[in-house]
C-alpha positions as CSV (number, residue, x, y, z in Angstrom):
1,M,172.8,2.1,-161.5
2,S,174.3,2.8,-158.1
3,R,173.7,6.3,-156.6
4,S,174.9,8.0,-153.5
5,V,171.9,8.9,-151.5
6,K,171.5,12.1,-149.4
7,K,168.5,13.0,-147.2
8,T,167.1,16.4,-146.4
9,K,163.8,18.0,-145.6
10,V,163.7,20.4,-148.5
11,C,165.4,20.1,-151.9
12,I,165.6,23.4,-153.7
13,I,166.3,23.3,-157.5
14,G,167.9,26.5,-158.6
15,G,170.7,28.5,-157.0
16,G,169.6,32.0,-158.1
17,P,168.4,34.7,-155.7
18,S,165.0,33.0,-155.1
19,G,166.3,29.6,-154.2
20,L,169.2,31.0,-152.1
21,L,166.8,33.3,-150.2
22,L,164.5,30.5,-149.3
23,S,167.4,28.2,-148.4
24,Q,168.9,30.9,-146.2
25,L,165.6,31.6,-144.4
26,L,165.1,27.9,-143.8
27,N,168.6,27.3,-142.6
28,V,168.6,30.1,-140.0
29,N,165.5,28.5,-138.6
30,G,167.0,25.0,-138.4
31,I,165.2,23.5,-141.4
32,E,167.8,21.7,-143.4
33,C,167.7,21.9,-147.2
34,I,169.9,21.2,-150.2
35,V,170.3,23.5,-153.2
36,L,171.1,22.2,-156.6
37,E,172.3,24.6,-159.3
38,K,173.3,23.7,-162.9
39,E,175.7,26.6,-163.4
40,T,178.9,27.5,-161.6
41,R,178.9,30.1,-158.8
42,E,180.8,32.5,-161.0
43,Y,178.2,32.2,-163.8
44,V,175.3,32.9,-161.4
45,L,177.1,36.0,-160.1
46,G,177.8,37.2,-163.6
47,R,174.1,37.5,-164.6
48,I,173.1,41.1,-164.8
49,R,169.5,41.5,-163.7
50,A,167.1,43.8,-161.7
51,G,168.2,46.5,-159.3
52,V,165.0,47.9,-157.7
53,I,164.0,46.2,-154.5
54,E,160.6,46.7,-152.8
55,H,160.4,47.1,-149.0
56,G,159.1,43.6,-148.5
57,Y,162.1,42.0,-150.2
58,A,164.4,44.1,-148.1
59,K,162.7,42.9,-144.9
60,L,163.1,39.3,-146.0
61,M,166.9,39.9,-146.6
62,R,167.2,41.2,-143.1
63,E,165.2,38.3,-141.6
64,A,167.6,36.0,-143.5
65,K,170.5,37.7,-141.7
66,C,172.1,39.0,-144.9
67,G,170.8,42.5,-145.3
68,D,173.7,44.5,-143.7
69,R,175.5,45.3,-146.9
70,M,172.2,46.1,-148.7
71,D,171.3,48.6,-145.9
72,K,174.8,50.1,-146.0
73,E,175.4,50.3,-149.8
74,G,171.9,50.3,-151.3
75,E,170.3,53.6,-152.2
76,I,166.9,54.4,-150.8
77,H,164.8,56.0,-153.5
78,E,161.7,58.0,-152.5
79,G,160.5,58.5,-156.1
80,F,161.5,58.5,-159.8
81,Q,161.0,60.6,-162.9
82,I,158.8,59.9,-166.0
83,A,159.6,61.9,-169.2
84,F,156.5,62.4,-171.3
85,D,156.0,64.8,-174.2
86,G,159.5,66.3,-173.6
87,K,158.7,67.1,-169.9
88,L,159.7,65.5,-166.7
89,Y,157.2,64.5,-164.1
90,R,158.1,63.1,-160.7
91,M,156.4,60.1,-159.1
92,D,156.7,60.7,-155.3
93,L,156.6,57.1,-154.0
94,K,157.0,58.1,-150.3
95,K,154.3,60.6,-150.4
96,Y,151.7,58.5,-152.2
97,S,152.5,55.2,-150.6
98,G,152.2,56.3,-147.0
99,G,155.9,56.6,-146.4
100,E,157.3,53.5,-148.2
101,T,160.3,53.6,-150.5
102,V,162.4,51.3,-152.7
103,I,166.1,50.3,-152.5
104,V,168.3,50.4,-155.6
105,Y,170.6,47.5,-155.1
106,G,171.6,45.1,-157.9
107,Q,170.5,41.5,-158.1
108,V,174.2,40.4,-158.4
109,E,174.9,42.1,-155.0
110,L,171.9,40.4,-153.4
111,T,173.1,37.0,-154.7
112,K,176.6,37.7,-153.4
113,D,175.2,38.5,-150.0
114,L,173.2,35.3,-150.0
115,Y,176.2,33.2,-151.0
116,D,178.3,34.8,-148.3
117,A,175.6,34.1,-145.8
118,H,175.5,30.4,-146.8
119,D,179.3,30.3,-146.4
120,R,179.1,31.7,-142.9
121,L,176.6,29.0,-142.0
122,G,178.7,26.3,-143.6
123,V,175.9,25.4,-146.0
124,K,177.1,24.1,-149.3
125,I,175.3,24.7,-152.6
126,I,175.8,21.9,-155.1
127,H,176.8,23.4,-158.5
128,K,177.2,22.0,-162.0
129,V,174.5,19.4,-161.6
130,E,173.1,17.7,-164.7
131,N,170.2,15.4,-165.7
132,V,168.0,16.5,-162.8
133,V,164.9,14.4,-162.6
134,L,162.0,14.8,-160.1
135,H,160.4,11.5,-158.9
136,D,157.2,10.6,-157.0
137,I,156.2,14.2,-156.4
138,K,152.6,13.2,-155.7
139,S,153.8,10.8,-152.9
140,T,154.8,11.6,-149.4
141,A,158.4,10.5,-150.2
142,P,159.5,12.4,-153.3
143,F,163.2,12.3,-154.4
144,V,165.4,14.0,-156.9
145,T,168.2,12.4,-159.0
146,Y,171.0,14.2,-160.7
147,R,174.5,13.8,-162.0
148,C,177.5,15.8,-160.8
149,G,180.9,15.1,-162.4
150,D,181.1,11.4,-163.0
151,E,178.8,10.4,-160.1
152,D,175.0,9.9,-159.8
153,F,173.2,11.1,-156.8
154,Q,169.8,10.9,-155.2
155,I,168.2,13.2,-152.7
156,D,165.4,11.9,-150.5
157,C,163.3,14.7,-149.2
158,E,159.9,15.8,-148.0
159,Y,159.4,18.7,-150.3
160,I,160.8,20.0,-153.6
161,I,161.0,23.7,-154.5
162,G,161.3,24.5,-158.2
163,A,163.2,27.8,-158.4
164,D,165.1,26.9,-161.6
165,G,163.8,29.5,-164.0
166,F,161.6,29.5,-167.1
167,H,163.7,26.8,-168.8
168,G,164.1,24.6,-165.8
169,V,162.9,21.0,-165.2
170,S,160.6,21.8,-162.3
171,R,157.6,23.2,-164.1
172,K,158.0,20.6,-166.9
173,S,157.6,17.9,-164.2
174,I,153.9,18.9,-163.7
175,P,151.7,16.9,-166.1
176,A,150.5,18.8,-169.1
177,D,146.9,18.0,-168.4
178,V,147.3,19.7,-164.9
179,L,149.2,22.8,-165.9
180,T,147.7,25.8,-167.7
181,E,150.1,28.4,-169.1
182,Y,149.2,32.0,-169.9
183,E,151.5,34.1,-172.1
184,K,151.7,37.4,-173.8
185,V,154.7,38.3,-176.0
186,Y,155.2,42.0,-176.6
187,P,156.4,43.2,-180.1
188,F,159.7,44.6,-178.8
189,G,162.7,43.9,-176.7
190,W,164.9,45.9,-174.3
191,L,168.5,46.6,-175.3
192,G,170.4,47.2,-172.2
193,I,174.0,48.2,-171.4
194,L,175.9,48.5,-168.2
195,S,178.6,51.2,-168.0
196,R,181.1,52.4,-165.4
197,T,179.7,55.9,-165.6
198,K,178.0,58.3,-163.1
199,P,174.2,58.0,-163.5
200,V,172.5,60.7,-165.5
201,S,170.1,61.4,-162.6
202,P,170.0,60.7,-158.9
203,E,166.6,58.9,-159.5
204,L,165.5,56.5,-162.2
205,V,164.1,58.1,-165.4
206,Y,161.4,56.3,-167.4
207,V,161.0,57.8,-170.9
208,K,158.0,57.7,-173.2
209,S,159.1,59.2,-176.5
210,E,158.0,59.1,-180.2
211,R,161.1,57.0,-180.9
212,G,160.2,54.5,-178.3
213,F,160.7,53.7,-174.6
214,A,163.9,54.3,-172.7
215,L,165.0,53.9,-169.0
216,C,167.9,55.4,-167.2
217,S,168.6,53.1,-164.2
218,I,171.2,53.0,-161.5
219,R,173.4,50.3,-159.9
220,S,175.6,52.7,-157.9
221,Q,177.1,56.2,-158.1
222,V,179.7,54.9,-160.5
223,L,177.7,52.2,-162.3
224,S,174.7,52.9,-164.6
225,R,172.3,50.7,-166.5
226,Y,170.5,52.1,-169.5
227,Y,167.8,50.6,-171.8
228,I,166.1,51.4,-175.0
229,Q,163.2,49.7,-176.7
230,V,164.2,47.9,-179.9
231,P,162.4,45.8,-182.5
232,M,162.1,42.0,-181.8
233,A,164.3,41.3,-184.8
234,D,167.3,43.3,-183.5
235,K,170.4,41.6,-182.3
236,V,173.1,42.8,-179.9
237,E,175.6,42.8,-182.8
238,D,173.5,45.4,-184.6
239,W,174.2,48.0,-181.9
240,S,177.6,49.5,-181.3
241,D,178.1,51.5,-178.1
242,D,178.1,54.7,-180.1
243,A,174.8,53.8,-181.8
244,F,173.2,53.0,-178.5
245,W,174.3,56.3,-176.9
246,D,173.1,58.3,-179.9
247,E,169.7,56.7,-179.8
248,L,169.3,57.1,-176.1
249,K,170.1,60.8,-176.3
250,R,167.4,61.2,-179.0
251,R,164.8,59.8,-176.6
252,L,165.8,61.8,-173.5
253,P,164.5,65.2,-172.7
254,A,167.1,67.9,-173.3
255,E,167.4,68.6,-169.6
256,V,168.3,65.0,-169.0
257,S,170.5,64.2,-172.0
258,K,172.8,67.2,-171.3
259,N,173.9,65.4,-168.1
260,L,174.5,62.0,-169.8
261,I,178.0,60.6,-169.4
262,T,178.8,57.9,-172.0
263,G,181.5,55.2,-171.9
264,P,182.3,51.7,-173.0
265,S,179.7,49.1,-172.2
266,I,180.8,46.3,-169.8
267,E,177.7,44.3,-170.6
268,K,175.2,44.5,-173.4
269,S,172.1,42.3,-174.0
270,I,168.6,42.3,-175.3
271,A,165.7,41.0,-173.2
272,Q,162.5,40.0,-174.9
273,A,159.5,41.6,-173.2
274,R,157.0,38.9,-172.3
275,S,154.4,38.0,-169.6
276,F,153.9,34.4,-168.5
277,V,152.1,32.7,-165.7
278,A,151.8,28.9,-165.0
279,E,148.9,27.6,-162.9
280,P,148.9,25.9,-160.4
281,M,152.2,26.7,-158.7
282,S,152.2,23.5,-156.7
283,Y,151.6,19.8,-157.5
284,G,151.9,17.2,-154.9
285,R,155.1,17.9,-152.9
286,L,156.5,20.2,-155.7
287,F,156.2,24.0,-155.3
288,L,157.2,26.5,-158.0
289,A,158.7,29.9,-157.3
290,G,160.0,32.8,-159.3
291,D,160.6,32.6,-163.1
292,A,159.8,28.9,-163.0
293,A,156.1,30.0,-162.6
294,H,155.9,33.5,-163.9
295,I,157.7,36.2,-165.9
296,V,156.9,39.9,-166.3
297,P,158.3,42.5,-168.7
298,P,160.9,44.5,-166.8
299,T,158.9,47.8,-167.0
300,G,157.6,47.8,-163.5
301,A,160.5,46.2,-161.7
302,R,158.2,43.3,-160.6
303,G,160.1,40.2,-161.6
304,L,162.5,39.7,-158.7
305,N,160.1,41.3,-156.3
306,T,157.2,38.9,-157.3
307,A,159.6,36.0,-156.8
308,A,160.3,37.3,-153.3
309,S,156.6,37.2,-152.4
310,D,156.6,33.5,-153.5
311,I,159.5,32.9,-151.1
312,Y,157.7,34.8,-148.3
313,Y,154.7,32.5,-148.6
314,L,156.8,29.3,-148.9
315,Y,159.0,30.3,-146.0
316,H,156.1,31.0,-143.7
317,A,154.3,27.9,-144.8
318,M,157.4,25.8,-144.1
319,L,157.8,27.4,-140.7
320,D,154.2,26.6,-139.8
321,Y,154.6,23.0,-140.9
322,Y,158.0,22.2,-139.3
323,K,157.5,24.3,-136.1
324,K,153.7,23.9,-135.5
325,G,152.7,20.9,-137.6
326,D,150.3,23.1,-139.6
327,S,150.3,22.3,-143.3
328,S,147.5,24.7,-144.3
329,G,150.0,27.3,-145.7
330,L,151.5,24.7,-148.0
331,Q,148.1,23.5,-149.1
332,H,147.0,27.0,-150.0
333,Y,150.4,28.3,-151.3
334,S,149.5,28.3,-155.0
335,E,146.2,30.1,-154.5
336,K,147.8,32.8,-152.3
337,A,150.9,33.3,-154.4
338,L,148.9,33.5,-157.7
339,A,146.6,36.2,-156.3
340,R,149.7,38.5,-155.8
341,V,151.3,37.3,-159.0
342,W,148.3,38.4,-161.1
343,K,148.2,41.8,-159.5
344,N,151.8,42.3,-160.4
345,Q,151.2,41.0,-163.9
346,R,148.5,43.6,-164.3
347,F,150.7,46.4,-163.1
348,S,153.6,45.3,-165.4
349,W,151.3,45.0,-168.3
350,W,149.8,48.5,-167.6
351,M,153.2,50.2,-167.3
352,S,154.3,48.5,-170.5
353,M,151.2,49.7,-172.4
354,L,151.6,53.2,-170.9
355,L,155.3,53.8,-171.8
356,H,156.1,51.9,-175.0
357,G,155.5,52.5,-178.6
358,F,153.6,49.7,-180.3
359,P,154.1,49.1,-184.1
360,G,150.9,49.2,-186.0
361,R,148.9,50.9,-183.3
362,N,146.4,53.5,-184.7
363,Q,146.0,57.1,-183.8
364,Y,143.1,56.4,-181.5
365,E,145.2,54.1,-179.3
366,D,148.0,56.7,-179.3
367,K,145.5,59.3,-178.0
368,L,144.3,56.9,-175.3
369,Q,147.9,56.3,-174.2
370,N,148.5,60.0,-173.9
371,A,145.2,60.5,-172.0
372,E,146.2,57.8,-169.6
373,M,149.5,59.6,-168.9
374,D,147.7,62.9,-168.5
375,Y,145.3,61.3,-166.0
376,L,148.1,59.7,-164.0
377,F,149.8,63.1,-163.2
378,S,146.6,65.0,-162.7
379,S,145.1,62.6,-160.1
380,D,146.2,61.9,-156.6
381,V,144.2,58.7,-156.6
382,A,146.0,57.4,-159.7
383,Q,149.4,58.3,-158.2
384,R,148.5,56.5,-154.9
385,S,147.6,53.4,-156.9
386,F,150.8,53.6,-158.9
387,A,153.0,54.1,-155.8
388,E,151.3,51.3,-153.9
389,H,152.1,48.8,-156.6
390,Y,155.6,50.1,-157.2
391,V,156.8,50.0,-153.6
392,G,155.2,46.5,-153.3
393,L,151.7,45.3,-152.4
394,P,151.4,43.9,-148.9
395,Y,152.1,40.1,-148.5
């Protein structure tokens, strides 16, 4: 079979925010790469995802020369609210983290900025690729084959980055006897809606109630994202907009629900809450990043931000290799990335256990959950630990 052959230094599989961020960082430093994405650009930009960015991610966007709109339109949040036992408690991130904050700026907006930055550099992302196969990844000359339209292509490269998500081909290219996968599936999902309504609060509101968890999130001053915990068996079709709003109001404290503005949903979906980690995150010349290697429940806003730390380590390892001839960062990438991954896994697990209702849990466990919440808001030490994780552990 004849193939058109392309050559590059780094082949990145996956054109979501992780793959695009690494591509942009490498390109602005003169390290050529090719990005392959199975979906269209419009599809990628239509995926509704995270909206809380830790300070480390924001710095990476600026270093990639695509942080201007984020800095202009993103909202700096110095804290958020937690509703517990019908009362509101404020987590002061800036106070307890030593001055750090987070930025509320949607993943779709980040992805738009990264696409625009690629356009300015004249770097093309190859969309609608099929039949992607990784070859010779243990050798010094790996290559990737794929089909696009009616043609077959081959990319000869020095390194392959697998940023193609949980269901992508990259992780599956690591032999089963090498890869260890760790997983926890929680007995609930998050039903989320996006609405063109003013947010109920100027800060995020996390809610622990007897009816289950809820979250009032923000995309902008005219765009709100709301979530409620639902059983695993529920489907989107089971929930009308009116039913969602009614249930959300029941879970919110009165002082919050009285400010809730409802409206038609412009997006509605259910996300299964799960934790997942694959080890190692590298094999030969293949390096995994983001959801290809790890997933967290959305409770602690760690998913996109943990992926950013992968990109930070890969970017600096690539810089050291191509600018200084030093490959130690690449050799130790998996170990370094996983150390931070597991800390973020712990935090997301802890927040999920703290705020959700769990079917079948006994009264003793409910009492422990309440005691944990009481301790959090009675201890400066506990709040410092919380804030340190939420704004982002140092790279």
